[in-house]
C-alpha positions as CSV (number, residue, x, y, z in Angstrom):
1,M,-12.6,-27.3,-2.1
2,N,-9.8,-26.0,0.3
3,F,-6.5,-27.8,-0.5
4,V,-4.1,-25.7,1.6
5,L,-2.3,-27.9,4.2
6,R,-0.2,-25.3,6.0
7,T,1.7,-22.0,5.5
8,T,5.0,-20.4,6.4
9,P,4.7,-18.2,8.3
10,N,1.8,-19.6,10.3
11,P,-1.5,-17.6,10.2
12,L,-1.3,-14.6,12.6
13,A,2.4,-15.1,13.2
14,R,4.3,-12.2,14.8
15,N,7.9,-11.0,14.6
16,V,8.3,-12.4,11.1
17,P,11.7,-11.6,9.5
18,L,11.7,-8.9,7.0
19,D,13.4,-11.1,4.4
20,I,10.8,-13.9,4.8
21,Q,10.2,-16.3,1.9
22,I,6.5,-17.2,2.2
23,E,5.5,-20.8,1.5
24,V,2.1,-22.4,1.0
25,I,2.0,-26.2,1.2
26,F,-0.9,-27.8,-0.6
27,M,-2.5,-31.2,0.0
28,V,-2.8,-31.9,-3.7
29,D,-0.8,-31.1,-6.9
30,I,-1.7,-27.7,-8.4
31,D,-2.2,-26.9,-12.0
32,V,0.9,-24.8,-12.7
33,S,-1.0,-22.7,-15.2
34,T,-2.9,-21.2,-12.3
35,V,0.3,-20.2,-10.5
36,V,0.3,-16.6,-11.8
37,E,0.7,-13.2,-10.2
38,E,-3.0,-12.4,-10.7
39,N,-3.9,-15.3,-8.3
40,V,-1.6,-14.3,-5.5
41,I,-1.8,-11.0,-3.5
42,L,0.6,-9.9,-0.8
43,L,-1.1,-6.9,0.8
44,D,0.3,-4.3,3.1
45,V,-2.9,-3.9,5.2
46,G,-2.1,-0.5,6.7
47,Q,-1.3,1.1,3.4
48,Q,-3.9,-1.0,1.4
49,A,-1.2,-1.6,-1.2
50,G,0.0,-4.7,-3.0
51,V,3.6,-5.8,-2.6
52,P,5.4,-7.0,-5.8
53,V,6.4,-10.7,-5.5
54,D,8.0,-13.5,-7.5
55,L,6.4,-16.9,-7.6
56,S,7.7,-20.5,-7.9
57,Y,6.0,-23.9,-7.5
58,D,7.5,-27.3,-6.9
59,R,6.1,-30.5,-5.4
60,R,3.0,-29.0,-3.9
61,V,4.9,-26.0,-2.4
62,L,4.1,-22.5,-3.6
63,T,6.9,-20.0,-2.8
64,I,6.1,-16.3,-2.6
65,K,9.2,-14.2,-2.6
66,P,8.8,-10.4,-2.0
67,R,11.1,-8.5,-4.4
68,A,12.3,-6.3,-1.5
69,N,12.5,-6.7,2.2
70,L,9.2,-6.1,4.0
71,N,8.7,-3.1,6.2
72,P,9.2,-3.6,10.0
73,G,6.3,-3.6,12.4
74,T,3.8,-4.1,9.5
75,H,0.6,-6.1,9.1
76,Y,0.6,-8.2,5.9
77,Q,-2.0,-10.4,4.3
78,V,-1.6,-13.2,1.7
79,Q,-4.6,-13.9,-0.5
80,L,-4.8,-16.9,-2.8
81,I,-7.6,-16.3,-5.4
82,G,-10.2,-19.0,-5.7
83,G,-13.1,-19.7,-8.1
84,K,-13.0,-20.6,-11.8
85,E,-10.2,-18.1,-12.6
86,G,-8.2,-18.9,-9.5
87,F,-6.2,-21.9,-8.2
88,R,-7.0,-25.3,-9.5
89,D,-5.6,-28.8,-8.8
90,I,-4.4,-31.1,-11.6
91,T,-7.8,-32.8,-11.7
92,G,-9.7,-29.5,-12.3
93,N,-11.1,-28.9,-8.8
94,Y,-10.7,-25.2,-7.9
95,L,-10.2,-23.4,-4.6
96,D,-13.8,-22.5,-3.9
97,V,-13.6,-19.3,-1.9
98,G,-9.9,-18.5,-1.9
99,Y,-7.5,-18.7,1.0
100,T,-6.3,-15.8,3.2
101,F,-3.8,-15.6,6.1
102,D,-2.2,-12.7,7.9
103,F,1.1,-12.1,9.6
104,Y,3.1,-9.3,11.3
105,T,6.7,-8.4,10.7
106,D,9.4,-7.9,13.4
107,H,9.7,-4.4,15.0
108,T,13.3,-4.1,13.9
109,R,15.5,-2.2,16.4
110,G,18.8,-2.6,14.5
111,I,18.3,0.6,12.7
112,E,16.2,3.6,13.5
113,P,14.6,6.3,11.2
114,P,16.2,9.8,11.3
115,E,14.7,12.8,13.1
116,V,13.4,15.3,10.6
117,F,14.5,18.9,11.3
118,E,12.9,20.6,8.3
119,P,10.3,21.1,7.1
120,E,8.6,21.3,10.4
121,D,5.2,19.6,10.8
122,L,2.3,21.9,9.7
123,S,4.6,24.5,8.2
124,E,3.9,26.6,5.2
125,W,6.2,27.1,2.2
126,S,6.3,29.4,-0.8
127,A,9.3,28.0,-2.6
128,P,10.9,24.5,-3.2
129,V,10.9,22.7,0.1
130,H,14.3,21.8,1.7
131,F,14.5,18.6,3.7
132,R,17.0,18.1,6.5
133,W,17.3,15.3,9.0
134,S,19.6,13.8,11.6
135,V,22.2,11.1,11.0
136,A,20.9,7.6,11.9
137,E,23.3,5.1,13.4
138,N,24.4,2.4,10.9
139,A,22.6,4.1,8.0
140,D,24.1,3.8,4.6
141,H,21.5,6.0,2.9
142,Y,17.9,7.3,3.3
143,E,14.7,6.9,1.4
144,L,12.5,10.0,1.2
145,E,8.9,10.0,-0.1
146,V,6.7,13.0,-0.8
147,S,3.0,12.8,-1.6
148,Q,-0.2,14.8,-1.8
149,S,-2.0,12.1,0.1
150,N,-1.4,10.9,3.6
151,T,-1.7,7.3,2.4
152,F,1.3,8.0,0.1
153,S,-0.5,6.9,-3.0
154,P,0.5,8.1,-5.5
155,I,4.0,9.3,-4.7
156,V,5.0,12.7,-6.3
157,W,8.7,12.3,-5.5
158,S,10.9,9.5,-4.0
159,G,14.6,9.2,-3.9
160,E,17.6,7.5,-2.3
161,V,19.7,10.2,-0.6
162,H,23.2,9.6,0.7
163,D,23.4,12.9,2.6
164,T,21.2,14.3,5.4
165,E,19.6,17.0,3.3
166,V,18.0,17.4,-0.1
167,T,15.8,19.9,-2.1
168,P,13.8,17.6,-4.4
169,V,12.9,19.0,-7.8
170,I,9.1,18.8,-7.7
171,D,6.5,20.6,-9.8
172,Y,4.5,21.8,-6.8
173,E,0.9,22.8,-7.0
174,P,-0.7,24.9,-4.2
175,G,-2.0,22.6,-1.5
176,P,-1.1,20.2,1.3
177,Y,1.8,17.7,1.0
178,F,3.0,14.8,3.2
179,A,6.5,13.4,3.6
180,R,8.3,10.6,5.4
181,I,11.8,9.1,5.5
182,R,13.5,5.9,6.6
183,S,17.0,4.7,7.0
184,V,18.6,1.8,5.1
185,D,21.8,0.1,6.3
186,Y,24.6,-1.5,4.3
187,K,22.8,-4.8,4.1
188,G,19.6,-3.3,2.8
189,Q,17.7,-3.5,6.0
190,K,15.2,-0.7,6.3
191,S,14.0,1.1,9.4
192,E,10.4,2.1,10.1
193,Y,9.3,5.4,8.5
194,S,9.7,8.5,10.5
195,P,6.5,10.2,11.8
196,M,4.7,11.8,8.9
197,I,5.5,15.5,8.1
198,R,2.7,17.7,6.9
199,F,3.3,21.0,5.1
200,Y,1.4,23.3,2.8
201,Y,2.7,24.8,-0.4
202,T,1.3,28.2,-1.2
203,G,2.8,28.7,-4.7
204,G,5.2,31.3,-6.0
205,L,9.0,31.1,-6.4
206,Q,11.8,32.8,-4.6
207,S,15.6,32.5,-4.8
208,E,15.8,30.7,-1.4
209,P,13.3,28.4,0.4
210,V,11.2,30.4,2.9
211,E,9.4,28.6,5.7
212,Q,6.7,30.1,7.9
213,L,6.5,28.1,11.1
214,V,3.3,27.3,12.9
215,S,4.3,29.6,15.8
216,E,4.4,32.6,13.4
217,L,0.9,32.0,12.0
218,T,-2.2,33.9,13.1
219,S,-5.0,31.9,14.7
220,E,-7.0,32.4,11.4
221,Q,-4.1,31.1,9.3
222,L,-3.6,28.1,11.6
223,S,-7.3,27.2,11.5
224,A,-7.2,27.3,7.7
225,L,-4.1,25.2,7.6
226,Q,-5.5,22.6,10.0
227,S,-8.7,22.5,7.9
228,Y,-6.7,21.7,4.8
229,F,-5.0,18.7,6.4
230,A,-8.2,17.5,8.1
231,Q,-9.8,17.3,4.7
232,Q,-7.0,14.9,3.7
233,A,-8.1,12.2,6.1
234,P,-8.6,8.9,4.3
235,S,-12.3,8.8,5.2
236,N,-12.8,12.2,3.6
237,S,-10.5,12.0,0.6
238,L,-12.6,10.0,-1.8
239,H,-16.0,8.4,-1.5
240,V,-17.8,5.6,-3.4
241,V,-21.3,7.0,-4.3
242,G,-22.7,4.0,-6.1
243,S,-22.0,0.6,-7.7
244,T,-23.5,-1.9,-10.0
245,P,-24.4,-4.4,-8.6
246,K,-25.4,-2.4,-5.5
247,D,-23.5,-3.0,-2.2
248,G,-25.0,-6.1,-0.5
249,A,-26.9,-7.3,-3.5
250,V,-27.9,-11.0,-3.6
251,H,-29.1,-13.3,-6.3
252,V,-26.9,-11.6,-8.8
253,A,-26.8,-13.5,-12.1
254,H,-23.5,-15.0,-13.2
255,D,-22.2,-16.9,-16.2
256,Q,-22.9,-20.4,-14.8
257,G,-26.7,-20.7,-15.1
258,L,-28.9,-17.8,-14.5
259,I,-30.1,-17.5,-11.0
260,N,-34.0,-17.1,-10.8
261,N,-34.0,-17.2,-14.6
262,W,-32.6,-13.7,-14.7
263,P,-31.8,-13.1,-18.4
264,N,-28.8,-10.7,-17.9
265,A,-25.6,-12.4,-16.7
266,L,-23.1,-10.2,-14.8
267,K,-20.4,-9.1,-17.1
268,E,-18.8,-6.2,-15.2
269,I,-18.7,-4.4,-11.9
270,V,-19.0,-0.6,-12.0
271,I,-17.9,1.6,-9.1
272,E,-18.8,5.3,-9.1
273,F,-16.7,7.9,-7.1
274,D,-17.6,11.4,-5.9
275,D,-14.6,12.8,-7.7
276,T,-12.3,12.1,-10.7
277,I,-9.6,9.6,-10.0
278,D,-6.2,9.2,-11.6
279,P,-6.5,6.2,-14.1
280,A,-2.8,5.5,-13.5
281,S,-3.5,4.8,-9.8
282,V,-5.9,1.9,-10.7
283,D,-4.4,-1.5,-11.3
284,G,-4.4,-5.0,-10.0
285,T,-2.6,-4.0,-6.8
286,V,-5.4,-1.7,-5.5
287,V,-8.5,-3.5,-6.8
288,Y,-9.5,-7.0,-5.7
289,L,-12.5,-9.2,-6.4
290,V,-12.7,-11.7,-3.5
291,S,-15.3,-14.5,-3.6
292,D,-17.0,-16.0,-0.6
293,R,-19.6,-18.7,-0.4
294,N,-23.1,-17.9,0.9
């Protein structure tokens, strides 16, 4: 049963304010015990990352309040979980297959990201990396993120910087790194992130940061550096090699009557990767079980 009447913002709405308070209006009264964070997902579609929210419910209206302003120019998706463990009304009827709607935030022009001067894109470093950028008009401070992944998950360093340069204290390992920065004004409004900066840390310590620019690399060194970053593309970084049940499987037994008299009800879903993953990166914001009716 679908008992969603309407939403704010409307599905596929554009230019949504960054401080939006999302509302879902139901046709019936909802069992308040099902209004929990596990049943509501606000997803940054581009980053494939969940956004922390606070929930409240009153008189058939579910209010979803992001704990921080949303990013400008970003595609978001709201997912309400259905099924037996999802939303139910006060008579016990549950949202059969969940409810999903998307929206796009405003391309804010009130504040712009700074221009990054160093490190230069595709540069090589053998000592702690020094970051330096331009002054952004109306900026109160800047938010810098450094990661070993171009999806910025997980983050190896992030910080609020009130100057236009910083040398983060990072326990670097040899390999490729990625960085981005954005401006934040006095009201907390955030700009879009700057274009991503890619650099390679070779290891070793010196008294001062030493940077080797792309223009100084030999063709062999440049090819090797480009190869490192190419291998960091999201499609190549981690692969699923198998799952139980298999992808596309049908007639899978579940706990409500055994389909085709199959004696083994499904108790867990197992996903196998081609490499070891960090257990700390696996939580309810990156793994979803979405039901759909055949």
